[in-house]
C-alpha positions as CSV (number, residue, x, y, z in Angstrom):
1,P,0.0,0.1,-0.6
2,G,1.0,3.6,-1.0
3,P,1.0,6.8,1.3
4,K,-2.5,8.1,2.7
5,M,-3.0,11.5,2.8
6,G,-3.3,12.5,6.1
7,C,-4.4,15.9,6.4
8,V,-4.9,19.2,4.2
9,V,-4.3,22.4,4.5
10,R,-5.8,24.6,2.4
11,G,-3.8,28.1,1.4
12,R,-4.6,30.9,-1.1
13,A,-1.6,31.3,-3.0
14,P,1.2,28.6,-4.2
15,A,3.4,27.8,-1.7
16,T,7.1,28.6,-2.3
17,S,8.8,26.5,0.6
18,L,8.5,23.7,3.0
19,S,10.2,22.9,6.2
20,Y,9.8,20.2,8.3
21,H,11.3,21.2,12.5
22,E,14.3,17.8,12.9
23,S,11.6,17.1,15.5
24,G,9.0,15.9,12.9
25,S,6.3,17.9,14.7
26,H,5.3,20.6,12.8
27,L,6.1,21.7,9.7
28,F,7.0,25.6,8.0
29,V,4.7,26.7,4.9
30,A,5.5,30.0,3.2
31,S,3.4,31.2,0.3
32,E,5.1,34.0,-1.5
33,K,2.3,35.9,-3.1
34,D,0.5,36.6,-0.2
35,S,3.3,37.2,2.4
36,V,1.9,34.2,4.6
37,L,4.0,31.7,6.9
38,R,1.7,28.4,7.9
39,I,2.2,26.2,10.2
40,V,1.0,22.6,10.3
41,D,1.0,20.2,13.3
42,C,1.8,16.9,12.1
43,L,1.4,14.7,14.8
44,N,-2.4,15.4,15.3
45,G,-3.2,16.9,12.0
46,G,-4.7,20.7,10.7
47,A,-3.6,23.9,12.7
48,P,-1.1,23.5,16.1
49,T,-2.6,24.6,19.4
50,D,0.8,25.9,20.8
51,R,1.0,28.6,18.1
52,P,-0.4,31.2,15.5
53,P,-1.5,29.0,12.9
54,M,-0.8,31.2,10.3
55,I,1.4,34.5,10.2
56,K,1.4,37.6,7.6
57,I,5.4,38.9,6.8
58,Q,3.9,41.9,5.3
59,R,6.8,44.4,5.1
60,E,9.0,41.6,3.9
61,G,7.7,39.2,2.4
62,I,8.3,35.4,3.1
63,R,9.5,33.3,0.0
64,I,12.3,30.7,1.4
65,V,12.0,29.8,5.1
66,R,14.1,26.8,6.5
67,A,13.4,25.6,10.3
68,T,15.6,25.9,13.2
69,H,17.1,24.4,16.3
70,H,15.0,26.2,17.6
71,D,10.6,24.9,17.4
72,K,9.4,28.2,17.4
73,C,11.8,30.5,14.7
74,V,12.8,29.7,11.5
75,L,15.3,31.6,9.1
76,F,13.3,33.0,6.0
77,S,14.2,35.2,2.8
78,P,12.5,37.9,2.2
79,G,9.1,38.0,-1.3
80,M,9.9,39.6,-4.6
81,N,8.1,43.0,-5.8
82,D,8.0,43.1,-9.6
83,G,10.7,40.8,-9.8
84,V,13.1,42.6,-7.8
85,P,13.9,41.2,-3.9
86,K,12.4,43.7,-0.6
87,K,15.8,43.1,0.6
88,N,18.8,40.7,-0.6
89,N,19.2,39.5,3.6
90,V,18.1,36.5,5.6
91,Y,15.7,37.2,8.6
92,Y,15.6,35.1,12.0
93,L,11.9,35.1,12.9
94,S,10.3,34.6,16.0
95,V,7.0,32.4,14.8
96,H,5.5,32.9,18.4
97,D,4.6,36.4,18.5
98,N,5.9,37.3,14.8
99,K,9.2,39.1,15.5
100,I,12.4,39.7,13.5
101,L,15.0,38.9,16.3
102,R,18.4,39.0,13.8
103,Q,18.9,40.0,10.4
104,F,21.6,38.7,7.4
105,E,23.0,41.4,5.9
106,G,25.6,41.0,3.0
107,H,24.5,39.7,0.0
108,S,24.3,41.7,-3.1
109,G,21.4,39.6,-5.4
110,V,18.6,37.7,-4.5
111,I,18.8,34.0,-2.0
112,N,17.9,31.5,-4.0
113,G,18.8,29.2,-1.1
114,I,19.0,28.7,2.9
115,S,20.2,25.5,4.2
116,M,20.7,25.0,8.1
117,S,23.6,23.2,10.1
118,P,21.6,19.9,11.6
119,V,24.9,20.0,14.2
120,D,24.9,23.7,15.4
121,D,23.2,27.1,14.9
122,T,25.5,28.0,11.8
123,F,23.7,28.4,8.2
124,L,24.4,28.4,4.6
125,S,22.9,31.0,2.0
126,S,23.1,31.4,-1.8
127,S,22.5,34.1,-3.6
128,V,22.5,35.5,-7.2
129,D,25.1,37.8,-6.4
130,G,27.2,34.8,-7.3
131,T,28.1,34.1,-3.6
132,V,27.9,31.8,-0.6
133,R,27.9,32.3,2.7
134,L,28.1,30.7,6.2
135,W,26.5,32.6,9.3
136,D,25.4,32.0,13.1
137,C,21.8,32.4,14.3
138,G,22.7,33.5,17.4
139,K,24.8,36.3,16.0
140,S,23.7,39.0,14.0
141,G,26.3,40.9,12.0
142,N,28.3,40.3,9.2
143,S,29.1,36.4,8.2
144,L,31.5,34.1,9.4
145,G,33.1,33.3,5.7
146,E,32.1,33.6,2.4
147,M,33.2,30.1,0.2
148,K,35.7,30.0,-2.3
149,L,34.2,29.1,-5.3
150,P,35.7,27.9,-7.8
151,Q,37.5,29.9,-11.0
152,N,35.6,30.8,-14.1
153,V,32.0,30.2,-12.8
154,E,29.1,31.8,-13.6
155,G,25.5,32.1,-12.4
156,A,23.6,31.2,-9.3
157,P,25.5,28.5,-7.1
158,L,23.4,26.4,-4.2
159,A,24.9,25.0,-1.0
160,A,23.7,22.1,1.3
161,F,24.6,20.2,4.3
162,D,24.7,17.1,4.8
163,S,22.9,15.5,7.5
164,T,26.2,14.9,9.7
165,G,26.6,18.5,9.4
166,L,30.3,18.0,8.7
167,V,30.3,18.9,5.4
168,Y,28.3,20.7,3.1
169,G,28.2,20.8,-0.8
170,I,28.0,23.6,-2.8
171,S,27.4,23.6,-6.9
172,A,28.4,26.5,-9.6
173,A,27.7,26.1,-13.1
174,M,31.2,26.4,-15.5
175,A,31.3,29.2,-17.9
176,G,30.1,28.7,-21.0
177,G,27.4,26.2,-19.9
178,E,29.6,23.3,-20.0
179,G,28.1,21.7,-17.0
180,Y,28.5,21.9,-13.5
181,H,30.9,22.0,-10.7
182,V,30.1,19.8,-7.1
183,H,32.9,20.7,-4.7
184,L,32.9,19.4,-1.4
185,Y,34.5,21.3,1.9
186,D,35.0,20.0,5.7
187,A,32.7,22.2,7.3
188,R,35.0,22.3,10.3
189,N,37.6,24.0,7.7
190,Y,36.3,25.4,4.8
191,G,39.1,28.2,4.5
192,V,41.4,25.4,3.1
193,G,39.1,25.1,0.3
194,P,37.3,22.0,-0.9
195,F,38.5,18.6,-0.3
196,S,36.8,16.9,-3.4
197,E,36.0,18.9,-6.5
198,M,33.8,16.8,-8.9
199,K,32.0,17.7,-12.5
200,C,28.9,17.2,-14.3
201,T,29.7,18.3,-17.6
202,R,26.7,19.1,-20.1
203,Q,27.7,16.2,-22.0
204,D,27.0,14.0,-19.1
205,I,23.4,14.9,-19.1
206,E,22.7,14.3,-22.1
207,T,23.8,11.2,-22.8
208,K,22.1,10.7,-19.2
209,M,19.0,12.1,-20.6
210,R,18.7,10.0,-24.4
211,N,20.1,6.7,-22.0
212,S,16.6,7.5,-20.5
213,G,14.6,7.9,-23.0
214,S,14.8,11.5,-24.5
215,T,15.6,12.1,-28.3
216,P,18.6,13.5,-28.7
217,E,17.5,17.1,-29.5
218,R,15.2,16.7,-26.4
219,A,18.3,15.8,-24.7
220,Y,20.3,18.3,-26.0
221,A,17.9,21.3,-24.8
222,L,17.5,19.2,-21.6
223,S,21.3,19.5,-20.8
224,K,20.7,23.1,-20.6
225,A,18.6,23.5,-18.2
226,E,20.1,25.5,-14.9
227,W,20.1,24.1,-11.5
228,T,17.9,25.2,-8.7
229,S,18.3,22.4,-5.6
230,M,20.9,20.6,-4.4
231,E,19.6,18.0,-1.4
232,F,22.5,15.2,-0.3
233,N,21.0,12.2,1.3
234,K,20.5,10.8,4.9
235,S,23.2,8.9,4.5
236,G,25.9,11.3,2.2
237,K,26.4,8.7,-0.3
238,A,23.8,10.2,-3.3
239,I,22.9,14.0,-4.2
240,L,19.6,15.4,-6.2
241,I,19.5,17.8,-8.1
242,G,16.2,19.7,-8.9
243,T,16.4,22.1,-12.2
244,N,14.0,24.5,-14.2
245,G,14.0,21.6,-17.2
246,G,11.0,19.8,-15.8
247,F,13.5,17.0,-14.4
248,C,15.9,16.2,-11.5
249,L,19.3,14.5,-11.2
250,S,20.2,12.0,-8.4
251,M,24.1,11.4,-8.6
252,D,27.1,9.8,-6.7
253,G,28.1,11.7,-3.8
254,Y,31.7,10.8,-3.8
255,E,32.4,10.8,-7.3
256,G,29.8,12.8,-8.9
257,N,28.9,9.9,-11.4
258,L,24.6,10.7,-13.1
259,Q,22.8,8.0,-11.0
260,H,19.3,8.5,-12.7
261,A,17.1,11.3,-13.9
262,F,13.4,11.8,-13.4
263,M,11.0,14.0,-15.6
264,S,8.1,16.0,-14.6
265,E,4.7,14.9,-15.7
266,G,2.0,16.8,-16.6
267,T,2.3,19.7,-19.5
268,S,6.2,21.1,-18.8
269,S,6.0,24.5,-16.8
270,S,9.8,24.7,-18.1
271,S,11.3,28.0,-16.2
272,L,10.0,26.5,-13.5
273,P,12.1,25.2,-10.8
274,M,10.9,21.2,-10.5
275,A,10.0,20.2,-6.8
276,A,12.4,16.4,-5.3
277,C,13.8,15.2,-2.1
278,F,14.5,12.5,-0.9
279,T,12.8,10.3,2.2
280,A,14.5,9.7,5.1
281,D,14.9,6.5,4.7
282,D,17.6,6.7,1.7
283,R,15.0,4.4,-0.1
284,S,12.1,6.6,-1.9
285,I,13.0,10.3,-3.8
286,V,9.9,12.0,-4.0
287,C,8.9,14.5,-7.0
288,G,5.7,16.7,-7.8
289,N,4.5,17.2,-11.2
290,D,2.9,20.1,-13.4
291,D,-0.6,17.9,-13.6
292,G,-0.9,17.8,-10.0
293,T,0.6,14.5,-9.2
294,V,3.3,13.6,-6.9
295,S,5.6,10.8,-8.4
296,C,7.9,8.2,-5.8
297,Y,10.5,6.7,-7.0
298,Q,13.2,4.3,-5.6
299,A,16.3,5.7,-5.4
300,D,18.4,2.3,-6.2
301,S,16.6,2.2,-9.1
302,G,14.7,4.6,-10.5
303,L,11.9,3.0,-11.3
304,L,8.0,4.7,-10.1
305,A,7.1,3.1,-7.4
306,R,3.9,4.7,-7.1
307,K,1.9,8.0,-7.8
308,L,-0.3,9.8,-5.2
309,R,-3.1,11.8,-6.8
310,G,-5.1,14.5,-4.1
311,H,-3.7,18.4,-5.8
312,V,-5.6,20.5,-7.7
313,D,-2.6,22.3,-9.6
314,R,1.5,22.3,-10.2
315,V,2.9,20.7,-7.1
316,G,5.9,23.2,-6.2
317,V,7.7,22.0,-3.0
318,V,7.7,18.8,-1.7
319,A,9.3,17.7,1.7
320,A,10.1,14.8,4.1
321,S,9.9,14.3,7.3
322,P,13.5,14.0,9.1
323,K,11.6,11.2,12.1
324,Y,8.3,9.7,10.8
325,A,7.4,8.0,7.7
326,Q,5.5,11.0,6.4
327,I,6.1,13.2,3.4
328,A,4.5,16.9,2.0
329,T,3.4,17.7,-0.5
330,A,1.9,20.9,-1.7
331,C,0.8,23.5,-4.7
332,T,-1.8,26.2,-3.1
333,N,-2.8,23.5,-0.6
334,T,-1.0,21.7,1.7
335,A,-1.3,17.7,1.8
336,V,0.5,15.5,4.7
337,W,1.1,12.1,3.5
338,I,1.4,9.3,5.7
339,C,3.9,6.3,4.5
């Protein structure tokens, strides 16, 4: 039997970010269009009883949310006004009383990712300004450091901690659209640069897409898609890359070799990022589809195991509980599934 829908929390605008608290007890849901942060009780279903179920973040807006170790505080990046961010900061927000406790200034472009360390209060932020910065939730002011990226890169980098917090990865596009660098860093000694340097070339992606059934023309077009998300599985042996080309890729976390390609189903939304995540047991990869369905793939074989139905529109964000056999998926409405 496949996952069963446990509860549905209705929204008024498409969700742009989901983040489970490490306890698995609740889920944070950000919606950029209406500047709302919702909180879902994942154990009892629906709205929580110990905190406000919905917070309006009118002045800054909200686009990305990330849970922290504190169960009533989150990190978030601002929303956009006509394609321009209200500010290029990261904020530390108390959801108990809707107060911004700290702000982190330094980026000069839109923040495209936030990754919280699983072991301490440090976090990474990546930006279209071409930089990745390390911060401490407990300290406002300057960043702890700016990461040294590979030479001759372009576009917006991505950054993610692994499940141990001892390693993080940074991906950045090669100049000329030739592919992507994926570098791994020791979180305790990042100043010396990466300890592992991997490459995923455009030709590697094109070959993988052709082997997955795409026509040569389609494979060539897909190989030029922009990478939009990056995530380690729990063991650290695999990395999941989301793109704005309607597909995601799994790759070996040590050698960088591509393992599987997963295509979105339904009418392609072309430039919109594809939502994908590992489940906490590393056995499955969950992908949101443009037709409102959710595909669950076997991580080791790349084969489709089951498809979930119930959303009314494109599933733009997905997340897996770090503690329970549970996943969350969202279009305008957010669904929590019991696996």
